[in-house]
TORKESE-906284 format. One line per field, with one value per residue (C-alpha): residue number from 1; x, y, z. Coordinates in Angstrom, 1 decimal, m for minus. Example, Ala and Ser with C-alpha at 12.3 -4.5 7.8 and 13.67 -1.06 7.14 Angstrom:
<nodes>
resi <- 1 2 .
px <- 12.3 13.7 .
py <- m4.5 m1.1 .
pz <- 7.8 7.1 .
</nodes>
This chain:
<nodes>
resi <- 1 2 3 4 5 6 7 8 9 10 11 12 13 14 15 16 17 18 19 20 21 22 23 24 25 26 27 28 29 30 31 32 33 34 35 36 37 38 39 40 41 42 43 44 45 46 47 48 49 50 51 52 53 54 55 56 57 58 59 60 61 62 63 64 65 66 67 68 69 70 71 72 73 .
px <- 113.7 110.5 110.1 109.0 105.5 104.8 103.9 107.2 109.1 107.4 107.9 111.6 112.1 110.3 112.5 114.7 115.3 113.2 110.0 107.2 106.9 110.6 111.7 115.1 118.2 120.8 123.1 120.6 119.8 123.5 123.6 120.6 122.3 125.6 124.0 121.8 124.8 126.6 124.0 123.3 120.2 116.7 114.3 112.2 115.1 116.2 112.6 112.3 115.7 115.0 111.2 110.0 108.1 109.6 108.6 110.5 113.6 113.2 112.7 115.9 117.9 116.9 117.3 113.7 113.7 116.5 118.5 122.0 123.0 125.9 129.1 130.3 134.0 .
py <- 146.0 147.3 151.1 152.6 153.8 157.4 156.1 154.1 157.2 159.5 156.9 156.6 160.4 160.7 158.2 159.2 162.9 163.8 162.5 164.9 164.2 163.6 163.8 162.2 162.8 160.4 161.7 160.9 157.5 156.6 157.8 155.6 152.5 153.2 153.8 150.7 148.6 149.5 147.5 150.4 151.7 150.1 150.9 152.9 154.9 155.8 156.6 159.1 160.7 161.1 161.9 159.1 155.8 152.5 150.9 153.6 152.8 149.1 149.5 151.6 149.1 146.1 148.1 147.9 151.6 154.1 151.6 152.6 152.5 150.2 152.0 151.5 150.9 .
pz <- 22.3 24.0 24.2 27.4 27.8 28.9 32.4 32.7 31.6 34.1 36.9 36.1 36.2 39.6 41.5 44.4 44.9 41.9 43.5 44.4 48.1 48.9 52.5 52.0 49.8 48.6 51.3 54.0 52.5 52.7 56.3 57.1 55.6 57.3 60.7 60.4 59.5 62.7 64.6 67.0 65.3 64.9 62.1 64.7 65.9 62.4 61.4 64.2 63.5 59.8 60.2 58.0 58.7 59.9 56.5 54.6 56.6 56.2 52.4 52.2 54.2 52.2 48.9 47.9 47.4 46.8 44.8 44.0 40.4 39.8 39.0 35.4 35.2 .
</nodes>
């Protein structure tokens, strides 16, 4: 098994709410996904509401960023 490098360890710790320039929280990310899934909100409308860029919203919606950890049962 490969051990993580210092860089990988730091990057892991700075994900999500632990990042340095964070504008969103997990609560807001879940709200974004819920609102988008209703079909009543565009990326642009959500970006304006949450004060982030369209690309940030798109990445959240497609789970490229702010990935939920699977629940362990």
